Structure formats: C-alpha cells, structure tokens
C-alpha positions as CSV (number, residue, x, y, z in Angstrom):
1,X,-28.4,27.1,43.9
2,X,-26.7,28.4,40.8
3,X,-26.1,32.1,40.2
4,X,-25.8,33.0,43.9
5,X,-22.8,35.1,44.8
6,X,-21.6,33.8,48.1
7,X,-19.1,36.7,48.4
8,X,-21.9,39.2,48.7
9,X,-22.4,39.9,52.4
10,X,-25.7,40.2,54.1
11,X,-26.6,43.8,54.7
12,X,-29.4,45.8,56.3
13,X,-32.1,46.8,53.9
14,X,-32.4,50.4,52.7
15,X,-35.3,52.3,54.3
16,X,-36.1,49.3,56.5
17,X,-35.6,48.5,60.1
18,X,-32.0,47.9,61.2
19,X,-32.6,44.3,62.2
20,X,-33.9,43.4,58.7
21,X,-31.4,41.8,56.3
22,X,-31.6,41.5,52.5
23,X,-31.1,38.3,50.6
24,X,-27.8,38.5,48.7
25,X,-29.5,36.7,45.7
26,X,-32.8,38.6,45.2
27,X,-32.7,41.5,47.8
28,X,-35.9,40.4,49.5
29,X,-36.1,40.4,53.3
30,X,-34.7,37.3,55.0
31,X,-36.8,35.6,57.6
32,X,-35.6,33.6,60.7
33,X,-36.2,29.9,60.4
34,X,-35.7,27.2,63.1
35,X,-34.6,23.6,62.9
36,X,-34.0,20.8,65.3
37,X,-30.5,19.2,65.3
38,X,-29.4,16.3,67.4
39,X,-26.8,16.9,70.1
40,X,-23.9,14.5,69.9
41,X,-23.3,12.5,73.1
42,X,-19.6,11.8,73.8
43,X,-17.9,9.6,76.3
44,X,-14.2,9.5,76.7
45,X,-13.7,11.5,73.5
46,X,-15.7,9.0,71.4
47,X,-19.1,9.5,69.9
48,X,-21.6,7.3,71.7
49,X,-24.7,8.3,69.8
50,X,-27.1,11.2,69.7
51,X,-28.8,12.7,72.7
52,X,-31.5,15.3,72.9
53,X,-32.3,17.7,70.1
54,X,-31.6,21.4,70.3
55,X,-33.3,24.2,68.4
56,X,-31.1,26.3,66.1
57,X,-31.9,29.3,63.9
58,X,-30.9,30.3,60.4
59,X,-32.0,32.9,57.8
60,X,-34.0,32.1,54.7
61,X,-35.5,34.1,51.8
62,X,-39.1,33.2,51.2
63,X,-38.9,34.2,47.5
64,X,-35.8,32.4,46.2
65,X,-35.2,30.0,49.2
66,X,-31.6,31.1,49.7
67,X,-30.4,30.3,53.3
68,X,-27.4,31.2,55.4
69,X,-26.6,27.5,55.3
70,X,-26.0,27.8,51.5
71,X,-22.8,29.8,52.3
72,X,-21.9,27.7,55.4
73,X,-22.7,30.4,57.9
74,X,-23.1,28.6,61.3
75,X,-26.6,28.4,62.8
76,X,-27.3,30.5,65.8
77,X,-28.5,29.2,69.2
78,X,-30.9,32.2,69.7
79,X,-33.3,33.8,67.2
80,X,-32.4,37.3,68.3
81,X,-29.0,38.9,68.3
82,X,-26.5,39.8,65.6
83,X,-26.5,37.8,62.4
84,X,-23.6,39.7,60.9
85,X,-20.3,39.5,62.7
86,X,-19.0,43.1,63.0
87,X,-15.4,41.9,63.8
88,X,-14.9,41.0,60.1
89,X,-15.6,44.6,59.0
90,X,-13.5,46.0,61.9
91,X,-10.6,43.7,61.1
92,X,-10.7,44.9,57.4
93,X,-10.9,48.6,58.5
94,X,-8.1,48.2,61.0
95,X,-5.9,46.7,58.2
96,X,-6.6,49.7,56.0
97,X,-5.8,52.1,58.9
98,X,-2.6,50.3,59.6
99,X,-1.6,50.5,55.9
100,X,-2.1,54.2,55.8
101,X,-0.2,54.7,59.1
102,X,2.7,52.8,57.5
103,X,2.6,55.1,54.4
104,X,2.6,58.2,56.6
105,X,5.6,56.9,58.6
106,X,7.4,56.1,55.3
107,X,6.7,59.5,54.0
108,X,7.9,61.2,57.2
109,X,11.2,59.2,57.0
110,X,11.6,60.2,53.4
111,X,11.0,63.9,54.2
112,X,13.4,63.7,57.1
113,X,16.1,62.2,54.9
114,X,15.6,65.0,52.4
115,X,15.9,67.6,55.1
116,X,19.1,66.0,56.5
117,X,20.6,65.7,53.0
118,X,20.0,69.4,52.2
119,X,21.4,70.7,55.5
120,X,24.6,68.6,55.4
C-alpha cells in the first residue's frame, strides 16, 4: 500500500479503551484477525514438510485494510496480550536518561576544574 508511513507506531486511541489501537494510515480502530499457518516439520535440522496448522493473530484496519503484516510485525500466538512492545520505548527513554547523566557528569567535572584552577 502506497502512502503508508511504516515509521508511525501503533498507539492507543484517544478517548477510547486502552486496548484499542489506531491504524497508522487512517486512524481508525484496528481489529484482531486470525490466520492458519502451517507448522514446519524438521528432522535432523532439515525441513521434511509441513505438519499441522496453527492459528496466529494479527491486526487489520477494516477501512483501509492496513495490517501489522505490512510493516513485518510478527504475528502473535494469542489474540489477547500486548501488541506494542514496551521495551522499545523503555530502551529509547533509558538512552535519553543516560545521555543526560553523561552531560551532568561532564558539567560537574568542568565546574570542579574551574574551582581547582581558581583556588591554586
């Protein structure tokens, strides 16, 4: 689908339940869809064919038909549970906090150096 910004993350809708997510393309509510995918049967590290099917879940917009598969987000094994991985946001925030800690330490060292220079 052209015109879809894959960088735009899924986010909970405003004034809606916390488990509802907005479509990054048209901002409508995403719905849970299921699909049957074959399980690969392996023997001694080699693919020997397909075994049983398993049910997987993904999100789809019923208006523009955008899916989480469009941006290569892996399917989920259960229909309930978190669709957004909070670790990504936490990692980003931890990076910012560490950067500011570094700046604070750098500023403390600079002030200490000024204090030592003026007293000597």
